[in-house]
C-alpha positions in Angstrom: 0.0 0.0 0.0 1.3 3.4 -0.9 1.6 6.4 1.4 -1.2 8.7 1.9 -0.4 12.1 0.2 0.0 15.0 2.5 -3.0 17.2 3.2 -3.3 20.6 1.5 -5.7 23.4 1.6 -7.1 22.1 -1.7 -7.7 18.5 -0.4 -9.4 19.1 2.9 -13.2 19.4 3.1 -14.3 22.8 1.9 -16.1 23.6 5.1 -12.8 23.1 7.1 -10.4 25.3 5.2 -10.4 27.9 8.0 -9.5 25.2 10.5 -6.7 24.1 8.2 -5.4 27.7 8.0 -5.5 27.9 11.8 -3.5 24.7 12.2 -1.0 25.7 9.6 -0.5 29.1 11.2 0.0 27.4 14.6 2.2 24.5 13.4 4.2 26.3 10.7 4.1 23.4 8.4 2.2 20.3 7.5 3.7 17.1 9.0 4.8 14.7 6.2 5.0 11.5 8.2 3.7 9.9 11.4 0.2 9.6 12.8 -0.2 13.3 13.1 0.0 13.8 9.4 -3.1 11.7 8.7 -5.5 13.9 10.8 -4.6 17.0 8.8 -6.9 15.6 6.1 -9.8 16.4 8.5 -8.7 19.7 10.2 -11.5 19.6 12.8 -10.3 16.2 14.0 -6.7 17.4 14.1 -7.8 20.4 16.2 -9.6 18.0 18.7 -6.6 15.7 18.8 -4.2 18.6 19.4 -6.5 19.8 22.3 -6.6 16.4 23.8 -2.8 16.0 23.6 -2.3 19.4 25.1 -4.7 18.6 27.9 -3.0 15.3 28.7 0.4 16.8 28.7 -0.3 20.1 30.5 -3.5 19.9 32.5 -4.2 16.3 33.5 -3.2 14.9 36.8 -1.0 12.2 35.1 2.7 12.5 35.6 5.1 12.6 32.7 6.3 9.2 33.8 2.8 7.7 33.5 2.1 9.5 30.2 5.3 8.2 28.7 4.6 4.7 30.0 1.1 4.8 28.5 2.6 5.8 25.2 5.1 2.9 25.2 2.5 0.3 26.2 0.1 1.5 23.5 2.9 1.7 20.9 4.1 -1.8 21.7 0.7 -3.3 21.8 0.0 -1.9 18.3 3.5 -2.5 17.0 3.8 1.2 16.2 7.6 1.7 15.9 7.1 5.4 15.0 5.5 6.1 18.3 7.9 3.8 20.2 10.9 5.5 18.7 9.4 8.9 19.5 8.9 8.1 23.2 11.4 5.4 24.4 14.0 8.0 25.4 11.4 10.4 26.8 10.0 7.6 29.0 13.5 6.8 30.4 14.1 10.6 31.0 10.7 10.8 32.8 11.7 8.0 35.2 10.4 4.8 33.6 13.0 2.2 34.6 15.2 0.8 31.9 14.0 -2.7 32.9 10.4 -1.7 32.2 11.2 -0.1 28.8 13.3 -3.1 27.8 10.7 -5.6 28.9 8.0 -3.8 26.9 10.3 -3.6 23.9 11.2 -7.3 24.1 7.8 -8.5 25.2 9.4 -10.5 28.0 7.2 -9.5 30.9 10.4 -9.4 33.0 10.1 -5.9 34.3 11.4 -5.9 37.9 11.1 -2.5 39.3 10.5 -0.7 42.6 7.2 1.1 43.4 
């Protein structure tokens, strides 16, 4: 299967061009790869996804450690190497133990860590 072409102002639904323009003004450019690039085809959905991401990162009660662990668990469960590679180092930096990251990566279930 080929790659999905990047979104453009001409390819988004005509009733969402203003949302597309807002996204572009905020982001500066259209992502060419990764999960985020797909939602640009439906700018309203991308705006909602961005708002959810910002809420989880900035306003929720979840710590960076828990957020990054959730990213890794989800990425590994779905074999999404793009997300895994984007978050493995961040998870370690946020305090997820190396043994946990390695066990998730290797699917060993041998993550021995403290509380």
